[in-house]
N, C-alpha and C positions, 0 to 999 in steps of 0.2 A: 443587700450582699448578695453582690453578683450570679447569673445563671448559670452553669455549667455552658460549657462548648459542646454545640449537637455529636452525638458519637461517630466519626471516621471507622474505618479500617483501618489506616494507619492514622502517625500524626500527617499533615502540612510538615515537607522539608523547606527550613529555613536556615538560609547564611547567605556571609557577607562572599567567600573566598569562590564558590561555584556551584552551580548545583547539579543533577544528571536523571535524567529518569528515561529508563529501554523497560522494553515488553519480557526482560529478564535481566534476572540479578548478576547474571555474572559479568554480561558486556557494564552494566551503569556501574562494577565495581575497576573494569578496563577502564568506563574513560574518567574515570573521576581518578584511576591512578596518574594518569597521561595527564590531565591536568595539578594534581600534585609534583608529576618532573617538571612544571613549567612551562606544560606547552598550551593552548590553548583551545577553545571551542569547538574551534574545525579539529585541529588534533586528535579530538578527544571520540570524538563522533568520527572518524579516520578509524580509531582505534574499535571500539564499541560495533562497527558497521561492518567489519570483519568477522568482529566474532562471535554477531547474532548468527550469521553466516553455516559457522560450526556450529552451536549449542540450541537451532531452531530449523533445522536443514526441509522441516517439514515445509517451515513457511519463506524461506528463502535462503538465497547460495551466491555459490562466485558466479554462477550464471544467469544470476537472476537481472534485478533492474530495480535501478534506485529517481525517482526526484528525491532533488534538496534547497532544502530554502534558507539562502545565507543572508545574512548583516552583520558586517564590522560593525564597530561598536561609534566608530568616525563617519559609517557610509550615509547616503545623502535616505538612502530604498534600500531596500532587498535585492537579491538576486538567486534566480535561477540555475540551479545547474542540474541539467535534463538526461540524468543515464538512463532513458527510457530508449532501446532499440529500437532499429526499426527492421521491416520484413522487410525477407532475402527478395533479391532481381529478379528469382522466377518466382515470387509467390502471386502466379495475378488469376486470375478468378476464370480465365481461362484454364488453365492445368487442374484449377479444381474442380470444375467442371467436363473438363477428360476422365477424372474419377469418379465420376456420377456423383458428388455430396453439393446440400444445398445448405449447409454451415461448414465452418473451420472444426476440426474436429477440436478438442478439448486435451486430449495428451497424444504421446511419442514425436515424432522427429517431424511432423505436417507445417505447425502452426508455432515454429520455431522463429523466435526476430533473432536480431543481435543482442546477445548478451551486455547489456550497458551499466553494470552496476561497477565492475570494476573501474574506468574509463572514468566514470561520472567520482568516485574519491579518488583516482590518484587527480583527477581534476581540480578536486576540493583540497588535497594534500599540494600544492602545485601552488594556489594561488589565490588559498587562504590560512593553511598551517605556517609548521613553524619546524616541527620534529623530522626527524632523518626517517624516511619509509620505513626503512629495520627496525628503526621502535615503536611504529605502528602497529609492524604485520606480525613480530614476535609474538603477543598472546595470545591469538589468533593458531596459530602454528602451535602454540605448547599444549595448546587444547586438541588439536587435533589429534598431532603427535601421543601425550600422555593420558592425554581419555577429560571427560567430563560426563559428569553426572547425568545421563538422559532422560529426560522429560518423559511425562507418561503417554504424552499426546502423540510423544515421535513413533512410541511402540505402535499406538495407536492407529497410525498411518499406516504403517508395514505389516501389520498381521494379518490383512483381507489381501494385502500383495506380494506376501510369498511366494504361494507357488506360483502366483502367473511371474514373478521376478526371473523364476529358478527355469519356468517351463522359456517366457518369451524376453526378459528383456538378463537375459544373465548376466552383465556389467556391473546391476543393479545391483545384484543380488550376491555380487562377487564384495562390493559396497556394503551394504545394509544388513545382511544377513548374518546371525553365527553360527556358525558349526549347521548349519543348513534352514536354520530357522530365524522368528522373527528373535532382535533382540531383549534381555529385560527392561522394565524399563527402571529410577533408578541408582541402575549402578554406573563405575568407566564406562563409556565407550568412544573407539581412538579412529581418526577418519584419515588413517596415512596417506593414502591416496592424495586427496587436500594438503595434507601437513607437507607432502614432496611438491606438488606443483608450486606451491609458494616459496617454498624455499628453490625450488630449481627458479622462476623467476625473481628472488629478492638475489643470485648466484649473479644472474646475468645483470641486472641493475649495479650490481657493482661494478658493473666493467667497463661503465662510464665514468667508472672514474669521482672522485672527492666531492667532487659537487652536487648536491642536495636536488637541483630540478634536475637535473642530468640527468639523475639517478628514475629519478620518477617514472620521467619518459620514456628509459628505456625499458623501464617493465609494465610501463604499456604499449608501444613498440611489442613488450615479449608475451604479449595477451593475445593483441588485436592482427601480430604481425607473425611471431611466432611461432614456437611449437603447444603455445594451446590452440590456436586458429586453426592450424597443421592438421590436431587432433581434434578438432572438430569435425572439419571436413572431408577425413576419411572417415570420419561417424556413420554419419548422415547420410553419406551414399549407398549405405542397405536396410533392405527394407526392413523394417518390424511395424509389429505389433502396436494399435493401435485403440481407441475408444470408438472407431465405427466397427470392432473387429475384423478388418484388415489385414496385411504387412505390409508396408507403404512406406519408402526411400525419401527423406527430408531435404527441403530446399536450400536451407542456412547453406552457407561456402566459406570458405578464409577468404574469399573478396571480398563480399560480403559485410563482414569483418571488418577489414582493413578499409575500407572508402569510408568507415563508419568514424566517430569521435563524439565525443557528449560535450553541446553546447553550454552556450549561457546565454543568460536572455532575462527579459524583465517579468515580473511578477504585475497575473491582474489584480488588481484591486479597487477599493469602495473604501469608504466612510460611514460609518455605523455609529448610531453614540459618544460619540465623543474618539472614536477609533481608526485606526485604518488595515484593513484585514488583507494579508496577502497571499494570493492562494500562485498554482500553476493555471498555466495558459489553456485552449480547450481540447489540447490534446489530454490534458487528466482529468476526469472530473469536477477538478478545484473549481470552476467558477460558477456552481450550484450552490456551494456554499453559500456563492456571494450575492445569484438572484435569490436564494431563500432569504436571507439579511432582508434583502431590497422591498420583496412579498412583504415583509412581515415590519417595516419600518415605520405606519397608523396605529399597529399593537399599543393598547392599552398593558403594559404585562405586569404592572402595578392590582391590577381589577379580578388577578386571577393568582393559583401559586405559582409553583414551580412544577409540581406536580398532580399540577387538577384534570381534569378533562377538557376545559378549558386551553388550559397549553397543550395538551397533547394533539387536541384538534386541529387547533390550530398550525403546530409547528407541522403535518403531519399533512394537513391541505400544501401550506406552499411547499415541500419535499411533493409531490406530487406535480404541478405545476412546473416547475424547478427542474425534474425530469423530464419528464415528456419536451422540453426542452433539446435535451440532453439527447437524450436520443432523439432528435429530429435532425439536432446541428450542432454536433460538438463532434467534432472529427480534429486531427491533425493540417494546420493551414498552411504546410507544403504542400498540402494533396487537398483540400477541400477548401472553400470561399464560405468560413465561419461568421453570424453575422455579433459579431460575439457587444460591437457595442452596443447594439443594438435591445438588446437581450439584459444587456446590463444600465438600461437607460433609464432614470426616472420617469419618465412619459410612459413606457412600454407597461413598467409593472406597477403603474397606476391601474394602468385597465385592467391586467391583469388580476391585481387584485376584488377588483368588482367581482370575479371568478369564485372567491370561496365565500359561502355560505354555510350557515348553521348546521347542515349535514354534509354526509362521507361522501365525496363524489366517488363516482364508481366508470368515470373515463379516462383516457391516458388526453388532455387538450394540451398539445405543442401548441406557439403560439405561430406569427407571423404565415403569410402566405407561401404554400406547397407544403405545411409543417401539415398535416391530415394527410392527405397522400406519403408522403414518405415514414406515417406513422404505420395506417397502415399495411404499406409494404414491406418493416418487419413484424410486424406482430405475426403478421400469415407463418413469419419462420419461426419465430417463437417456437423454443423448445420441439420445434417440427418433425426433428431426426434427435432415436432412440439415440440413448450411448449401452455402447455396447463392449464387454471385457472389463475395461480403466479406470471404471468411471468417467465421474464431469467432469470436466475442466479444473472447477478451481479445488484448492488442495486438500481437500477429501474424495473418500471413496464409496460408491454404491453401500456396499454392506457396512459404515459405519454410519451412526445416530448425524445427523445433522451440523455439523461445527460452526461458528457465525465466528471471524475471526482469521483471513486468511492470511498474515503476513508480521511481520516484525514494526518496530516503529520507535527512532528514540527524539528528543530532544534539548540541547544541553547551552548553558550560559556559562559565562566567568567572569571572573573578578572587573572583568576592562567593560564587561556590559556585551562582547558580542557573542550572538545567540546562532542557532541553528536548529532548524527542523526536515526531516527525513524519514522516507518512508517505502526502506527495503522490501524489496519483495520477488517472487516466483526461480525457476529452478528449483522449482519443492521438489522432491524428492521419489512424491509417488506420481509428478506428471509429464517425465521424460525421460528416457533410461540413461542410466549414467555413464559417461563419456568416457570408452577403454583410458587408464592409465593417467587420466586428469584428477576422477576418484568424484566429479560432480555430474548436476543435470541442467540441460540449458532451456530458459523459457518460455514460458508454450502462449505469449500474449496475444501471440494472432488471431487465440480465439474469436480475442475479442471483436475481429473485425466482420460486417456481411457480405455474404457474396454476391449481390445482388448490387449490381454499380450506381451511380447516382447517389448515392448517400451519403452525408460528411462521415461517416466509417464505415466508410464502401474500404473492403480488398483489395491497396495499390500497393506495387512492389516501393524500397521503399522509402517511407516513409511508419511513422510513427502509430503503432493502431493506438486509440482512444483507451485510456490508461484509467485505472482506476487512485490507484493512485497520490494522492495528497496532501501533503503534508501545509500545514497552517504558521506562517508567522505574524503575530500582530505589532503594528505600529502607534504611539501616542508622542504628538509635536514630534514626532520625522524617528524617533528612538525607539527601539527594538522598545516591548514589554513584552511580553509571552510570545510564546508557541508550543504547537501542539499537534494532537494526531492522533490515529487509531488505527491498529489494521482490519480488515473487514471487512474486504471486496465492494461494492454500493451502498455499501454500510458509511460506512470512514467519514463521509461526512454530514450523516442525521447523526453520530453520535458525537461526530464533533460541537459542532454545532449546537447540540442541546445541549452541553457540557460548557459551551463560553454562553450561551444565551443567560442559564444560572449563574453564572459569575457577573453579567455583568447588568444584567436586571435584578437583583437579585440579594446581591454579595455575595453569595458562596466562596468561600476558598477553593483552590484547585480543587485540594482529596474531597473535600463535602461534595463537586460538584460531580467529580469523576465517579463518587463512592452512588450517585444519585440511581433512583429507578430509570432503565432506560429501553424506548423503544427504538422503533423505525418500520418503514411501510417496504413496501415490496410491490408498491405498482406500478409496475415495469420489465422490461424485460431484461433477467439478470446479464449481470455483462460473461459471465461465463455460461459456456458447452450447461446444456442443453436449451438455458436462455429461455426458460422458464418465465411463465408470469401470474402474476393470483392479482387479480382487480381487486382493491375496497384491502387489501391485506395489509392489516397494522400485524406487527410481533411482539410481545409487551412484558417486559417482565413481573414474574405474579406480588413483588413492594408492593406498587398500586392499589390502593382500598379496591377494593368491593363498591363501595356507591360507585369512584371515578370510574373501572369497566363497566361499569354495567348502565353510567351516561354513556359511555362512547361507544356500548352497543344500538344505545339508543339513538344516534345520530348514523349511526348506520354500516360503521367500520366493524370488520368482518376479524374479529378478535382471535391473535395466538399467540397463547396463555402459555408463557417462559418459564424458565425456573428463576428463581429470585434474583442469580448474577451467569445471565445467564450471558448478556448483548452489552459487547462493549472492551474496549479496550484501551480508552484513551489511555494518554501518558502528558504531562504540561509542564511545563517550567517558565512560572513570570518572576520582572522588575516591578516589584514597587515597595513605598515604605523606607528606601535605601534599603532593601533587601533581597537577596536572589532568594523565592519559594520555588519547589518541585512535588510533583505529585505522580500516582503511578494508580492501578486499575489494581485493584484488590482481585477479579477475574481469573479464571488460569491462576492462580494465587502462582507466578512466577514473575511476573511484573514489577521494578523497583524504584525509587528513588533514593539518590544517594550526595548528598553536600556538605558541607562546612561554612 
């Protein structure tokens, strides 16, 4: 008699028509509806992306950003659509020095960058999609106008800052408070100002005539050159409180927005175990996933289990080396020389692999000449400037318990084999004040730059800050076969990598791999203000056995035991065995996979 399959929190979704997974059930339902109406995976992604802005406003918004990896079924390789906006022309190290700042604030107006999400979704829809703009925007507008069930985590993000909003950010109080207080969870909540903004953009788009592409371009221009840019420009000239405890004006202007447009570029990729893994470039943290794979290439995973101390140790130690290189060398190639070819090379990683021993490393060890000096400069700044007032840079505030998972994610594959992976973020309702008349906040991604000159991720005007956002698309024999990703700041590529390894080496299906116990290292300066670092720290869910935890402590790991389902919000889709598959994390009790 065959044994029963392992228990999972929900079934792995299987179908042939199309499958969708996102971090919110409403976005997943909307994306599936687009497929049912005849749209392709890219139409569905755009519709889901706009809905996620409405229903997870504490984790992303219309003023945020998004990196997208997309592959048509007949493409020879996936492509990146970069929706990471650049720093303003006035964002110079000299300006911040005049303000007496050592690091870029985490909240307020100063850390703003050009909001790139709208432009990226428009480019995806225009070049890869097939449906009219009105069709993909209407679900988000409907939820904003008529209401959606408000997540308890949204309310938890508003509660600690309700008084702060009333005193310092009145436009946010108008947008997010109900009768002067935080809204109640699980009740219908409306965002009428955002609905009006999108309806006005849509009305402007219709003036371009019946041509679909002309409408999309008109909508893009309306956002970056029309009334949206004008409202942002006017609002950012007025000083408002930020995380330094001071009131400061912003640097973002309408001209900065008009100069920017979403770009398309090749992925960075590497072969592993018969797959080719595709990531965004070093303006993201994406290549750390590839560096970790290169460091793990010689590991015999069959010699230990997927939830063993040996598994955790090898993955954690590879992460420490890869992230040390991220800190030393990653940045926007438009503003810094990034030796990525060397960092991903076989010879380099063969030498780096020798640094992984049986005991946990308590050092930051970048490779290449000059790496140690860069790390020393960064470590001197990490956590050096205290946070005052509205919390740290990540979308959580000081009075809240630490929450892992700071953005949203989606993966979709349709019946044709078109596949897309995207990680929208930024414009969190807690991170910067809502722009009057628009109803949404602007990304504070510039906090991920350093004010020390000469680093790969130093603040430079007009370049992309190194983001944590990092979708993944995997090909096999030149065809898209898997897409996955997760919210979670610096943890995104750690959780996704662990999930990927369990699928590839242990035969886990998507849902089992997503449900499996998770862990992560904190062995590098956080990308979010105040950018603290805890060498040797490993956060680990308490579903790992006591014997595994004891073995890891014996190896010198500084374990911070987390709740059973605390870490990771991975989503994934795959194509195999003639079917489409999808899974979504049960953590936070809101992600959902759907398909038929």
